[in-house]
C-alpha positions in Angstrom: -21.1 25.2 -6.3 -24.3 23.2 -5.7 -27.2 23.3 -2.9 -28.6 20.3 -1.5 -30.9 19.3 1.2 -29.6 16.4 3.7 -31.4 14.8 6.4 -30.1 14.1 9.7 -32.1 12.6 12.7 -35.3 13.7 10.8 -34.2 17.1 10.1 -33.2 18.8 7.0 -30.3 20.9 6.4 -29.4 22.8 3.0 -25.7 22.2 2.3 -23.2 23.5 -0.3 -20.9 21.2 -2.3 -18.7 21.6 -5.1 -20.5 20.2 -8.8 -20.1 16.8 -9.0 -19.9 15.7 -5.1 -23.7 15.8 -4.6 -23.9 12.2 -4.2 -20.6 11.8 -2.4 -22.1 14.6 0.3 -25.6 12.8 0.4 -23.8 9.4 1.1 -21.9 10.8 4.0 -24.7 12.4 5.7 -26.8 9.2 5.4 -24.1 7.7 7.1 -23.6 10.2 9.8 -27.6 9.6 10.2 -27.0 5.9 10.4 -24.7 6.7 13.6 -27.3 8.8 14.7 -29.7 6.4 14.4 -27.6 3.6 16.1 -27.1 5.8 18.9 -30.8 6.8 19.5 -31.8 3.0 19.2 -28.6 2.5 21.9 -29.8 4.9 24.3 -33.1 6.3 23.5 -33.9 10.0 23.2 -31.2 11.4 24.7 -31.2 14.8 23.0 -30.1 16.5 19.7 -26.7 17.6 20.6 -25.4 15.0 22.7 -26.4 12.3 20.2 -24.7 14.7 17.7 -22.0 15.1 19.7 -21.2 11.0 20.2 -21.9 10.5 16.5 -19.1 12.9 15.8 -16.9 11.5 18.4 -17.6 7.8 17.0 -16.8 9.2 13.7 -13.6 10.5 14.6 -12.8 7.4 16.4 -13.4 5.6 13.2 -11.0 8.3 11.3 -8.2 7.9 14.0 -8.3 4.0 13.6 -8.2 4.2 9.9 -5.1 6.9 10.3 -3.2 4.5 12.7 -3.9 1.6 10.0 -2.6 4.0 7.0 1.0 5.1 9.0 1.2 1.2 9.6 0.6 0.1 6.2 3.0 3.0 5.2 5.7 1.7 7.3 5.2 -1.7 6.0 5.2 -0.5 2.7 8.7 1.3 3.4 10.0 -1.7 4.8 8.8 -3.8 1.9 10.5 -1.4 -0.1 13.7 -1.5 1.4 13.7 -5.4 1.6 13.4 -5.0 -2.3 16.2 -2.7 -2.4 18.3 -5.1 -0.5 17.2 -8.2 -2.4 18.2 -6.2 -5.9 21.7 -5.2 -4.3 21.9 -8.9 -3.4 21.3 -10.1 -7.0 23.5 -7.7 -8.7 26.3 -9.2 -6.2 25.6 -12.3 -7.0 25.0 -12.0 -10.6 28.8 -10.4 -10.9 29.8 -13.0 -8.6 28.4 -15.6 -11.1 29.7 -13.7 -14.1 33.4 -13.7 -12.5 33.4 -17.2 -12.1 31.9 -18.1 -15.4 34.6 -16.0 -16.9 37.4 -17.9 -14.5 36.0 -21.3 -15.5 36.0 -20.1 -19.4 39.6 -19.0 -19.1 40.5 -22.5 -17.4 38.7 -24.4 -20.1 40.3 -22.5 -23.0 43.7 -22.8 -21.2 43.0 -26.8 -20.5 41.7 -26.9 -24.0 45.0 -25.1 -25.3 47.1 -27.1 -23.4 45.2 -30.6 -24.7 45.5 -29.1 -28.3 49.6 -28.3 -28.0 49.6 -31.9 -26.0 47.6 -33.4 -29.2 49.9 -31.8 -31.6 53.3 -33.0 -29.7 51.9 -36.7 -30.4 51.2 -36.6 -33.8 53.8 -38.2 -35.8 55.6 -36.0 -37.5 
């Protein structure tokens, strides 16, 4: 565990984090401090606790919106996968139908060729 110090609303807080997570935690603290500063700019000095609660609600609101978007994107992805499976099934059926049609046409051509060959042989002088 690593110990770091973050500054939020001008106050330093000592925190522990996993090794290698220092920059991430510092970034999160800077972001939270930015929300505090934004709120302080909008509402003035309304008390540390109230600013912290409001910033926490802003963070929770943003998280909630992102979760909603992720859920929607997951549904879109599931729908796209279903459409892909349906399209592949359809393509497979089309290939089977095309294969049958080609085989039928080939058989007819062979039959016509055989008939033509027999006809030509019967017309040859003996």
